N, C-alpha and C positions, 0 to 999 in steps of 0.2 A: 554453410555451416554445418560443421557434426553435430551430432546427436547430443554427444556429452559436454559440447561448448553452450547450447541450447539451455540442455539442463542446467550448469553451471550460473547463467544469466536468470534463467525462472528459480532459481535459488536466492540470489541477489535480491529477486523483485520479493521474494516471498519477507526475507528477513527485514527489507526495509517497509515493507508493508507493517511488520510488528513493530517496530522502531516508531511507524508515522502514528501508528493505534496507540502505541504506550504517550506517546507526548503528546499528542490529541487528546486523552482522558486525563494525562496529569494537569495540562493546559486549562482543557474545561475546569477539573476540581479546585486549581487555584484562583481561576476567574482572570486569568491574561487572553484568554482566547474567546474565539464562538466558533461555533460547527459553521458554516455556510450555507453546506446541506440542508436542508429542511425538512428530507427523510432522515437521514442521520442524524440530525438535531434532536428529532422528537426521538428517537429510540435510544442516545445517549442522556436526552433525562429522564427515560423512561428506567432503562438499564443498561447502566454505561460498558460491565463489565460484558454483559451478554450482544448489545452493539459491536462491541471492539473483538469480541471471538466472531461474531458472525461475518464482519467484513473479512478476519483473514481466513473463513471457512470458504467463502465466497470466490475471493481471490485465489487460492488455494483450486478451487473446483477449476474456477475457467483457465488455471494455467494446466492443470492438469491435462484440461481437453485441449486448448493449442500444443502441449504438446504431444496430444497424440497423433495431429495431426499434423503436424512440422511437414510432412514430407511432399502433402498435399497445398501449401501454402508459402510458394517463393518468398514474401515482402516479411515472412515472419520473424527473421533474426535482425532487423534493424527495426521493425517497431515492436520487440522484448527490449534492445537498447536505448529507444526512445523514450519509452515506460519507464527504463534504469533511470536514467536522466534527470526524466520530471518528478519521479518519486525523489531524487536526490535533494533537486532544490525543494522540495516541499519538507523535507528532514532539515535542507539548511535555513530551513524560514520559522521552523518548529525550532531550533537552537536558538535562531536569533532574537525570539519573543521572549524563552526561556532563561538567557542570558542576561538580555537588555531588558528586564521588567523593572 
């Protein structure tokens, strides 16, 4: 896969991560969802904004690293597409919760 295509998929993952954090924070705030990850649950209870910002920063850091080694990882492009599909599924789940409360 071309470097520009990998970059596009990475940007979609970043956008979807930001949406996921926003929907999670909103769902937690209005009490319609619970965080399943115990570490994130603790972080969201203590400092919701910084927990969300930390998630976005961490994902961006990991994606930057993957982008920098893309020529050495043959299966990177399919893996990134799989991450996109999983993130889209999570966003769909959040939207379902938000609009069917």
